[in-house]
FIROZA-974603 format. One record per residue (C-alpha): residue in one letter; x, y, z. Coordinates in pm, 1 decimal. Each point is the difference from the previous one (the first is absolute). Example, Ala and Ser with C-alpha at 12.3 -4.5 7.8 and 13.67 -1.06 7.14 Angstrom:
<nodes>
  aa         X         Y         Z
   A    1230.0    -450.0     780.0
   S     137.0     344.0     -66.0
</nodes>
This chain:
<nodes>
  aa         X         Y         Z
   C    4499.2   -4884.7    2809.4
   G    -276.2     101.3    -236.9
   V    -156.4     -30.2    -344.2
   A    -131.6     231.3    -268.5
   A    -357.0    -109.6      59.9
   F    -130.3     354.8      -7.2
   S     186.0      94.7    -316.8
   P     -61.7    -185.5    -326.4
   F     317.6     147.4    -150.8
   G     221.0     -84.8     295.8
   E     122.3     353.7      66.0
   S     -63.4     -44.5     373.6
   T     181.5    -329.9      35.4
   M     139.4     -56.7     348.5
   T     363.6    -101.9      21.3
   V     192.0    -201.9     255.8
   L     339.7     149.8      71.8
   E     267.1    -208.0     170.4
   L     343.8     126.5      96.7
   S     198.8    -305.8      96.7
   H     306.0     199.9     103.4
   W    -188.9     192.6     267.4
   D    -261.3    -269.1      62.1
   L    -284.3     233.7     -81.4
   L    -333.1    -112.9    -139.5
   S    -240.3     271.3    -106.6
   C    -314.8      52.9    -199.9
   G     -41.8     286.3    -244.1
   N    -166.6     135.2    -311.3
   R     195.8      91.8    -311.3
   N    -221.0     290.1    -102.4
   R    -120.7     147.9     325.1
   N     170.2     120.0     315.9
   W    -104.1    -301.2     199.9
   V     108.4      14.1     364.0
   T       1.4    -317.2     205.2
   S     -88.2       7.2     367.0
   G     321.5    -184.4      76.0
   C     290.5    -189.2    -148.3
   I      49.0    -366.1      74.5
   R     347.9    -110.6      91.4
   R      85.4    -358.7     -90.0
   R     309.1    -200.1      87.0
   K      53.7    -366.6     -68.8
   N     -62.7    -229.6     299.6
   A     -77.7     302.4     219.4
   P    -266.5     -44.3     267.6
   K    -336.4     159.9     -66.8
   L      10.1     317.1     205.9
   V    -192.9     323.7     -18.4
   S     249.8     284.5      -4.7
   K     -53.6     276.3     254.6
   W     125.7     246.3    -260.5
   W    -226.3     148.7    -261.8
   N     115.4     -18.4    -361.5
   L    -132.6     199.1    -293.6
   C      29.1      -7.2    -377.9
   V    -108.7     208.9    -294.5
   F      35.5     -98.3    -364.5
   T       8.8     300.8    -232.4
   D     154.0      88.8    -336.2
   G     136.2    -353.4     -32.3
   N     195.9      21.6     326.4
   L     -61.6    -156.4     338.1
   Y      58.1     225.0     301.2
   A      -5.5    -177.0     334.2
   G      61.7      68.8     364.9
   V      98.2    -337.4     144.2
   H     214.2    -176.8     256.5
   I     253.6    -213.6    -182.4
   D     151.4    -247.0     244.0
   F    -183.7    -259.2     204.7
   M      62.2     184.9     328.2
   S    -136.4     325.6    -147.3
   T     314.5     195.5      82.1
   D      62.5     120.3    -355.7
   A    -281.9     227.9    -113.0
   A      15.6     171.2    -336.1
   L    -186.5     192.1    -264.9
   F      49.5    -173.3    -333.1
   R     -56.5      69.4    -364.9
   T      24.6    -291.0    -236.8
   M    -155.8    -145.5    -314.8
   G     -34.0     215.1    -309.3
   G     299.1     120.2    -198.0
   R     164.4     209.6     271.1
   T     276.3     -89.6     240.2
   A    -111.1    -183.4     312.5
   I      79.4     225.3     296.1
   R     -73.5      12.2     370.8
   T      63.2     206.8     313.3
   E     333.8      -6.5     177.9
   Q      42.5    -324.2     192.0
   Y      35.3      -9.7     381.0
   D       2.1     379.0      34.9
   S    -237.1     114.1     276.0
   R      10.3     355.2    -134.4
   W    -198.4    -123.5    -299.0
   L    -226.2    -266.3     149.0
   N     -10.2    -138.2     352.7
   E    -252.8    -276.8      65.6
   P    -263.7     153.3    -227.4
   V    -362.2    -105.4     -25.8
   F    -127.0      93.4    -345.7
   I    -351.8     141.5     -17.6
   Q     -73.8     146.2    -343.4
   I     150.5      79.4    -340.7
   Q    -132.2     273.1    -224.3
   Q     117.1     143.0    -332.3
   I     -57.1     377.8     -15.1
   P     104.7     219.2    -293.6
   D     199.1     309.2      88.4
   S     -46.1     195.7    -321.0
   A     -99.9     -39.2    -362.7
   E     343.5    -153.4     -64.6
   K     -17.9    -381.2      19.2
   N     355.4     -23.4     136.8
   D    -109.6     194.3     309.8
   D    -240.0    -274.0     114.5
   K      71.7    -126.9     350.8
   L     -90.3    -305.1     203.9
   Y     -90.7      68.3     362.8
   F      47.4    -278.8     253.9
   F    -180.1      39.2     332.2
   F     139.7    -204.3     285.7
   R      95.1       8.0     365.7
   E     340.5     -83.2     139.2
   K     223.6      16.8     305.0
   S     271.2     260.4      -1.7
   L     281.4     103.6     231.7
   D     -88.1     342.1     138.3
   T     205.6     199.4     246.2
   S    -208.9     315.9      -0.4
   G     -85.8     135.4     341.1
   G     306.7    -157.4     161.6
   A    -117.5    -357.8     -41.8
   S     250.2    -282.0      -0.1
   P     136.6     -92.5    -346.6
   T    -109.9    -359.1      60.0
   V    -366.2      85.0      54.9
   L    -223.5    -117.3    -283.0
   V    -286.6     235.9     -74.0
   T    -283.4     -96.4    -231.3
   F     -49.5     229.9    -298.1
   S    -306.5    -152.2    -152.4
   H     -58.8     317.7    -192.5
   V     273.6     -35.4    -260.3
   F     -42.4      -4.9    -374.9
   I     242.5      23.4    -289.8
   F      -0.8      62.2    -368.6
   I     212.4    -141.1    -277.3
   L      10.7      82.9    -368.3
   Q    -110.2    -258.7    -250.6
   N     281.6      81.1    -244.5
   D     273.3     -45.2     262.5
   E     280.8    -224.0    -136.4
   G     231.6       5.7     301.5
   G     345.6     153.1      30.2
   Q     307.2     -44.6    -218.4
   K     270.0     -52.0     266.7
   S    -188.9      30.8     327.8
   L    -348.3    -137.3      69.1
   V      31.8    -237.9    -292.9
   N    -334.6    -172.4     -52.9
   R    -130.1     208.1     289.4
   W    -252.9     282.5       6.2
   T     154.1     342.7     -48.5
   T    -327.7     190.7      42.3
   F     -98.5    -150.8     336.2
   L    -133.9     261.7     245.9
   K    -225.6     -35.6     302.0
   A    -189.3     228.9     237.4
   R    -213.6     -37.7     309.6
   L    -373.5      41.3      25.0
   V    -120.8     165.4     320.1
   C    -345.2     -68.5     142.3
   S     -53.2     141.4     347.9
   V    -255.4     185.0     208.8
   I      54.4     261.9     270.1
   G    -220.3     -38.9     306.3
   D    -156.9     267.0     215.6
   D     299.3     -21.1     233.6
   G     237.8      80.1    -286.3
   V     148.9    -350.2      -9.5
   E      51.3    -138.2    -350.1
   T    -105.7    -359.3     -58.1
   S     151.4    -170.3    -303.7
   F    -152.2    -289.6    -186.7
   D     311.1    -196.4     -85.3
   E     -92.8    -307.0    -201.4
   L    -108.0      35.2    -360.6
   R    -265.5    -263.3     -74.0
   D    -148.3      80.3    -338.1
   V      11.3     256.9    -279.4
   F    -267.1      93.9    -251.1
   I      72.6     223.9    -299.2
   Q    -306.9     201.7     -98.7
   P      21.9     119.6    -362.7
   T     -97.4     354.9     -87.4
   Q     -61.4     178.2    -328.4
   D     374.0      69.9      -9.7
   E     171.9    -338.5     -20.0
   R     322.3     155.9     128.9
   N    -160.2     109.8     326.3
   P    -201.3    -280.4     160.0
   M     -90.7      11.8     368.3
   V     187.7    -238.6     228.0
   Y    -208.3    -150.6     281.8
   A     213.6    -176.5     260.5
   L    -121.9    -209.3     292.5
   F     208.6      -0.6     318.9
   T     -21.7    -165.4     340.1
   T     187.0      44.5     324.9
   A     291.8    -232.9      57.5
   G     -34.3     -56.9     374.2
   S    -258.0    -199.5     192.2
   V     -64.4     261.4     269.7
   F    -164.0     255.9    -226.6
   K    -214.2    -156.2    -271.7
   G    -103.5     216.9    -291.2
   S     -26.0      40.8    -376.7
   A       7.0     296.9    -235.1
   V     -40.0      80.8    -368.6
   C     214.0     278.1    -144.0
   V     -26.9     148.6    -349.2
   Y     300.8     133.6    -192.1
   S      31.3     202.1    -317.8
   M     257.0     -79.1    -267.5
   A     102.2     367.2      -2.6
   D     120.0     -33.9     360.3
   V     171.5    -328.1     -85.3
   R     193.3     155.8    -287.7
   N      98.6     298.8     214.6
   V     159.9    -233.8     253.9
   F     191.8    -193.4    -267.2
   N     120.3     329.2    -146.4
   G     111.5     116.9     344.0
   P     312.7     -61.4     210.8
   F     151.0    -341.7      67.7
   A      46.0    -157.0     343.2
   H     352.8     -49.0     128.0
   K     135.6    -160.3     317.0
   H     250.0     228.5     165.3
   G     158.7      78.2     337.1
   H     127.4    -204.5     290.2
   N    -350.0    -136.7      66.6
   Y     -39.9     -86.8    -367.3
   Q    -330.5     185.7     -23.1
   W    -207.0      73.0    -307.0
   T      60.7     351.5    -127.7
   E     -66.1     189.5    -318.7
   Y     271.1     -43.7    -260.8
   T     138.0     344.4     -79.6
   G     282.8     -97.0    -234.2
   K      12.3       7.8    -375.8
   I    -263.4    -200.7    -185.3
   P     156.0    -179.3    -299.9
   Y    -132.6      28.4    -353.3
   P    -231.3    -142.7    -107.9
   R    -197.7      27.8     320.5
   P     -74.2    -340.8     154.0
   G    -341.9    -117.5    -109.0
   T      20.2     172.4    -337.1
   C    -117.8    -209.0    -292.3
   P     256.8     -71.9    -273.0
   G    -137.6     124.4    -328.5
   G    -277.3     183.9     180.9
   T    -112.8     360.0       6.9
   F     300.3     131.8     195.3
   T     273.0    -221.6    -146.4
   P     -72.1     -38.1    -372.5
   G     371.9     -38.0     -73.0
   I      48.1    -299.1     234.5
   Q    -168.2    -299.6    -157.2
   S     103.6    -266.1     252.6
   S      71.8     -22.8     371.2
   K     333.5    -157.7     -95.4
   N     104.5     348.7    -109.2
   F     -46.6     139.4     351.3
   S     320.2     128.4     157.4
   D     171.6    -206.7     268.7
   E     -61.7     286.0     242.8
   A    -375.3     -14.5     -61.2
   V     -15.7    -379.6      30.8
   N     203.3      -6.5     323.7
   F    -219.6     272.1     147.5
   I    -311.8    -204.2     -74.4
   R     153.6    -305.6     166.6
   S      58.3     185.9     328.4
   H    -296.6     243.6       1.5
   P    -320.4    -185.3     -95.2
   L    -217.4     170.8     265.6
   M    -155.3     345.0     -28.4
   F      32.0     232.3     299.3
   H    -357.4     130.2       4.7
   S    -304.3    -219.4      50.7
   V    -326.3       4.7    -190.5
   Y    -289.2     130.1     209.3
   P    -368.1     -59.3     -71.9
   I    -234.9     260.4    -141.6
   H     -87.1     256.2     271.1
   R     269.4    -174.0     211.1
   R    -255.7    -218.0     173.1
   P    -159.7    -340.4     -60.6
   L    -323.4     -29.8    -190.3
   V    -129.6    -278.4     226.5
   V     111.2     -82.9     354.2
   K    -127.5    -295.8     200.1
   T     122.0     -39.8     358.9
   G    -137.5    -143.8     321.5
   V    -137.9    -310.5    -173.8
   D      92.7    -366.8      24.2
   Y      86.0     -40.6    -368.8
   R     229.7     138.0    -269.3
   Y     -48.9      72.6    -366.2
   T     184.2    -237.0    -233.7
   A    -108.9      85.6    -356.6
   L    -121.6     302.7    -194.2
   V    -174.0      80.5    -328.3
   V    -168.2     321.8    -112.5
   D    -290.3      53.5    -237.0
   Q    -111.7     325.0    -161.5
   V    -377.0      39.5       7.9
   D    -206.6     262.8    -181.5
   A    -289.6     128.4     209.7
   V    -263.5     268.8     -45.4
   D     212.0     263.0     174.8
   G     344.5     -95.9    -129.6
   R     263.1    -272.7     -15.0
   Y     112.5    -179.9     314.0
   E     278.4    -240.1      95.0
   V    -130.3    -302.2     188.7
   L     258.3    -200.3     194.5
   F     -37.4    -372.9      56.0
   L     217.5    -104.6     294.0
   G      63.1    -364.2      86.1
   T      69.8     -90.0     362.0
   D     190.3    -271.9     182.8
   R    -328.8    -144.0     128.5
   G    -142.8     -89.5    -341.5
   T    -223.2     301.5     -58.3
   V      -8.6     279.0    -258.7
   Q     -94.5     355.7      91.0
   K    -137.8     247.5    -252.3
   V     118.6     348.9      93.9
   I     -54.5     343.1    -152.1
   V     172.7     323.2     102.6
   L    -202.9     321.5     -22.9
   P      77.6     363.8      84.6
   K    -136.8      83.7     344.1
   D      98.1     365.9     -17.2
   P     251.1     204.1    -203.9
   T     295.9    -130.8     204.8
   T     -88.1    -354.5     108.9
   M    -117.9    -321.7    -160.1
   E    -239.8    -258.8     135.5
   E      29.0    -371.9     -63.5
   L    -320.3    -202.4     -11.8
   T     -16.9    -377.7      17.9
   L    -290.1     -81.5    -229.5
   E      -7.7    -368.6      84.0
   E     211.8    -295.1     110.0
   V     -45.7    -338.5    -164.9
   E     117.4    -331.2     143.0
   V     132.0    -171.1    -312.5
   F     149.9    -312.2     159.5
   R    -147.2    -231.8     259.6
   T     325.9     -15.7     192.5
   R     202.6     291.8     132.5
   V     277.0      -8.6    -259.3
   P     187.9     308.2    -124.1
   V    -100.1     136.2    -337.4
   K     302.6     -21.5    -230.6
   T     -91.9     158.9    -331.1
   M    -298.0     172.4    -157.6
   K     -85.1      86.4    -359.5
   I    -286.6     208.3    -140.1
   S    -189.3     -91.0    -315.4
   S    -172.9     319.5    -110.2
   K    -169.2    -182.7    -285.7
   R    -159.3    -261.6     224.6
   Q     -31.4     235.5     299.3
   Q     164.3    -262.1     218.4
   L     277.1      -0.7     258.1
   Y     217.3    -313.7       2.3
   V     155.7     -81.1     336.9
   S     263.7    -264.6      72.4
   S     138.0    -152.5     317.9
   D     145.6    -328.8     116.6
   A    -359.4    -122.0      31.3
   G     -74.3      51.4    -368.9
   L    -129.8     250.1    -253.7
   T    -338.1     169.9      12.7
   Q    -185.3     282.3    -169.1
   V    -206.8     280.1     150.3
   S    -223.3     245.2    -181.5
   L     126.9     357.5       4.8
   H    -346.7     118.0      94.4
   R    -255.1    -163.2     229.7
   C    -259.4     273.9       8.0
   G    -267.2    -223.4     149.3
   V     173.9      -4.6     339.5
   Y     -76.7     369.6      46.3
   G    -369.0     -68.3      52.3
   R    -322.5      87.8    -175.4
   A     -26.7     364.4     101.1
   C     117.7     296.9    -204.4
   S     157.6     157.2     307.8
   D     208.6    -310.6      74.9
   C     120.0     -17.7    -360.3
   C      94.8     367.2       2.7
   L     171.6     -18.5     339.0
   A     209.3    -296.1    -118.1
   R     190.1     244.2    -227.3
   D     109.7    -288.2    -218.1
   P      84.4     132.6    -349.4
   Y     -90.9    -338.5    -147.5
   C    -362.2      30.6     119.1
   A    -294.3     237.1     -44.7
   W    -370.6      11.4      80.5
   D    -207.9     -75.5    -309.1
   G    -337.6      85.5     150.7
   E     -71.4    -349.1     127.9
   S     325.0    -147.7     130.4
   C     370.2      60.1      50.1
   S     161.1    -133.8    -317.8
   A     321.7      21.8    -200.5
   F      65.7     339.4    -156.0
   T     126.6      43.0    -354.5
   P      91.1     347.4    -130.4
   S    -168.0     -67.8    -334.2
   T    -342.3     -58.2     151.5
   K    -278.8     227.9    -121.9
   R    -227.7     -53.1     296.4
   R     -59.6     335.9     161.1
   S    -107.1    -143.1     333.5
   R     350.0    -118.3      86.9
   R      84.3     152.7     337.2
   Q     360.4       5.7     123.4
   D     206.8     234.7     215.7
   V     345.0    -141.0      73.0
   K     161.1     326.8     104.9
   H    -257.5     110.7     257.9
   G    -228.9    -298.8      53.6
   D    -303.0     224.1      53.2
   P    -324.1    -203.6     -12.7
   L    -212.8     304.4      81.2
   R      84.0     147.8    -336.1
   Q      16.5    -322.7    -200.4
   C    -286.6    -204.9     140.2
   R    -299.4     232.8       5.8
   G    -306.8    -197.8     -92.7
   F     177.6    -336.0      40.0
   N      -3.8     -33.7     380.1
   K    -246.6    -263.1     118.2
   R    -164.3      -3.3     339.9
   L     166.5    -251.5     229.8
   R    -215.7    -292.9      99.3
   E     -51.6     -56.2     369.4
   T      64.3    -352.5     125.4
   V    -141.2    -165.2     311.8
   Q     221.6    -205.3     228.1
   F     -97.5    -195.2     312.9
   G     195.2     -64.0     314.3
   V     -76.1    -195.6     315.3
   E      26.9     175.4     332.7
   G     325.6     -89.4     177.3
   S     170.8    -127.2    -315.2
   S     208.6     186.3    -259.4
   T     -63.4     104.6    -358.0
   F     212.1     129.7    -286.4
   L    -102.2     295.2    -216.5
   E     181.5     -19.1    -331.9
   C     131.0     304.2    -185.2
   Q     312.5     -16.9    -212.8
   P      96.9     303.6    -209.7
   R     115.4     -80.5    -349.4
   S     282.0     252.6       7.2
   P     303.8     -33.2     230.9
   Q       9.5     379.5      24.9
   A    -343.3      24.1     165.0
   T     -45.9      55.2     373.5
   V    -305.0    -151.8     168.6
   K    -212.1     138.1     281.5
   W    -304.9    -168.4     155.3
   L    -307.1     196.9     106.3
   Y    -276.8    -125.5     230.6
   Q    -356.8     125.4     -41.9
   R    -287.0     -52.2     241.9
   E    -322.3     194.5      48.4
   G      99.4     235.5    -281.0
   K     331.9      97.4     158.0
   R     327.3     -96.4    -170.3
   K     338.4       6.8     170.8
   V     348.2    -144.5     -44.2
   L      38.0    -352.9     132.4
   N     264.6      30.7     269.9
   R     -86.9    -280.7     237.6
   V     310.2    -102.6     193.3
   G      71.7    -369.6      46.6
   G    -316.7    -130.4    -159.2
   V      96.5      62.7    -363.6
   L     282.8    -157.7    -199.0
   K      77.5     191.9    -319.0
   T     156.2    -183.7    -295.8
   N      65.6      75.1    -365.7
   Q    -309.0    -202.6     -91.7
   G    -243.1     151.1     252.4
   I     -74.5      10.5     373.3
   L     -67.5    -273.1     254.4
   L    -254.9      89.1     268.6
   K      63.4    -201.6     315.3
   S    -256.0    -102.8     263.1
   L    -309.2     150.4    -159.9
   N    -279.4     156.2     202.4
   Q    -326.0     168.7     -92.5
   S     161.0     344.2      -2.1
   D     215.8    -108.7    -297.1
   A    -303.4     -23.3    -226.4
   G     -17.5     275.8    -257.4
   L     124.3     114.5    -337.9
   Y     374.7     -17.9     -71.4
   H     159.9     207.5    -276.7
   C     342.0     -83.1    -147.4
   L     137.7     330.8    -127.8
   A     307.7       1.1    -227.2
   T     204.1     313.0     -66.7
   E     241.7      27.1    -289.6
   N     139.9     302.4    -176.5
   N    -233.6     224.2     208.2
   F    -302.1    -192.3    -127.7
   K    -226.0    -170.7     252.3
   H    -244.0    -272.4     -92.1
   T    -183.5    -275.0     183.7
   M     132.3    -346.9     -76.8
   A    -251.9    -197.3     207.1
   R    -319.0      63.2     197.4
   V     -89.1    -283.9     239.2
   A    -309.5     -15.9     221.2
   L      97.1    -214.5     299.2
   R    -280.3    -170.9     192.0
   I      64.1    -177.8     329.0
   L    -189.2    -318.1      92.5
   D     -75.7     -84.3     362.7
   R     241.1    -268.5     114.5
   D    -242.0    -186.5     231.5
   I    -270.0     -25.6    -263.6
   V     243.9    -125.9    -264.6
   L     142.5    -261.2     238.4
   A    -346.6    -117.4     101.3
   L    -117.3     -33.3    -356.3
   T     310.6    -177.3    -123.4
   A     -14.0    -240.0     296.5
   Q    -364.4     -81.5     -77.1
   D      79.0     -55.8    -363.7
   E     277.7    -246.8      82.6
   D    -257.2    -224.9     168.6
   E    -196.8     -37.0    -322.5
   E      52.1    -293.7    -234.3
   P     247.7     111.1    -273.0
   K    -176.7    -211.7    -263.1
   T    -322.0     195.5      32.6
   R     170.3     320.1    -106.3
   Q      -1.2      81.4    -366.7
   A     340.6      52.6    -155.0
   G      84.0     360.9     -50.1
   A    -281.2     132.9     223.9
   Y      41.5     154.7     339.4
   P    -206.9    -140.8     293.2
   Q    -360.3     116.5       1.8
   S     -16.6     -73.7     374.0
   L     185.5     323.8      58.4
   V    -306.5     194.1    -104.3
   S    -261.9    -188.9     201.2
   S     178.8     -65.0     328.1
   T      61.5     346.8     136.3
   P    -223.3     292.6     102.3
   F     238.7     278.6    -110.1
   P    -115.1     129.3    -341.4
   P     270.2     271.3     -45.1
   E     280.4    -239.6      81.1
   I    -159.3    -268.0    -213.2
   R       2.6     219.1    -305.5
   L     370.6      71.2      45.0
   I      82.5    -363.5      68.8
   N    -213.3     -99.7    -295.6
   Q     204.6     223.8    -231.9
   Y     325.1    -110.1     160.6
   C     -71.9    -370.5     -36.9
   Q    -133.1      35.4    -351.4
   S     318.2     175.5    -112.1
   Y     207.1    -263.1     182.3
   W    -168.2    -297.2    -166.9
   D      19.9     168.1    -338.4
   Q     375.1      24.2      46.2
   V      33.0    -358.4     124.6
   N    -190.8    -152.4    -293.2
   P      38.5     236.2    -295.5
   K      20.1    -283.8    -251.6
   Q    -324.2    -159.3     116.6
   Q    -178.5     334.4      -2.3
   Q     130.9      65.9    -349.0
   R    -111.9    -345.1    -113.1
   K    -348.1      60.4     138.9
   R     -30.7     329.5    -178.1
   T     127.1    -154.2    -322.2
   N    -244.0    -289.7      19.2
   R    -288.2     235.7      74.4
   R      76.1     211.1    -302.6
   H      29.4    -313.3    -209.0
   T    -339.3    -120.9     126.0
   E    -161.4     335.4     -65.2
   S     132.1       2.4    -355.1
   Q    -137.2    -349.1     -52.9
   D    -341.0     101.6     133.9
   Q      -6.5     296.6    -230.3
   G      90.9    -223.0    -290.0
   L    -279.6    -243.6      82.2
   G    -248.6     281.6      28.2
</nodes>
């Protein structure tokens, strides 16, 4: 599974763990909390199949904790603890109140207090559960993909009941929904990925969870953020209980046994109980029948951080990076999609009550449209590692060059990784001492940041033939920018609103069936964050169709061998009595032949310079 190549003393030696009884093969690290992306099930003479269930493992404190499916048909799912010196225990077998067709997503160890015995392991997963709320039939299976549980690492199982079973097993639901303008609540049902963002307080990390909709009619994704304070409040709250003739979920109002279910033996609140085997039979039986909490965990501000609907893709993976910028620290989300791309998203305050999500860029990391499975960030190398069925690739966390060569474009990008250094948009490091670094992530105001750095836009000349079509290119570098085209002729500038003759695209405009009235100066004006700037200025000149056809027809009659390679026909100049048109056609043809034979032109220029240098040397 691995070697100690990076450690001369072997303290980071990788270890292969094999549990023959449960047919589990895993890979771990004896000194670090190494989490595998999946556990491999192996059975003798079994066909090579890829399980549709996700399995997870974590190796910590000498023990292996795993969420796996035991049997070949994947009907027996369990959370195990084995290895080490403690008793091997698991969840209750074939009890849908504990686990019912779970798909394990993430495992995370989070301390609860300064007392080591209070440490908990949180398992994030989705499952199917019988739900009769709202008068539904008891046989209807409803997906609760927003379920997670915690167990205590020093759990030893029960003495008489739940022998070799968890006695600290509790679970609660995660809610991620959005309320529309019509008041209808839309829930994102399927948990896809979880990322734990550490904070200065190791007991209170931020939990980022990625959800998608379960149905095929409405396609959407959302990212919700939860605080550990809200999580602990739910686990300290009431338990769920099925009651009544409809067998509905209600709040349990009876007596809660001592110690309270979920309490750590030997922890802060039970220093006199050193083992879970000392729990009373009443407490153990209550845990067996009441593993679910009544209240659900809602996200911060009770709304998603990111919502993506009305698109033909879903998010599949999530990682978060903390980036220090000039005006503060920001969380940048990298979201993998089911079409093989990765989006870089930042969420900024729009006003005191609402947030605004900005897609900084989207990178196509795989050549085929395969779903992104996992992603990992290397802060040291400033790389994002992305995996899928097509392979593994790496992407730089910052690609500042794509934002252009203008200070305004760099500032409007609002990418905390990038800043204007006076000459280009480059990677920003907080320790830099260069005073000319310009960056404004919060407001993106180039008027304030880019004074003295704005360069005058160069005007380009483009030719078109009367009766044909031509394409004027203008592609804003930011997906948040809106583009408007202006047409200027005889000193007057107005919005281009020609109906039928113009096709607008994300890359520019296509002018159909050109005529002489289309000649003029075209301005591509981009507006973003209340800042307007010209992206392109194109002078369009229209050539007379009859003259061009006559000249090209005459040129076709000439012998091709007499024409020099890379040169346009000189007969165009001498065979027509229209000097103004000739000058335009002359420029048009010269630019055309330069594009057709750039290598030959470059070779000529190179040879000429070489000859000149030789002549100078001889002189």
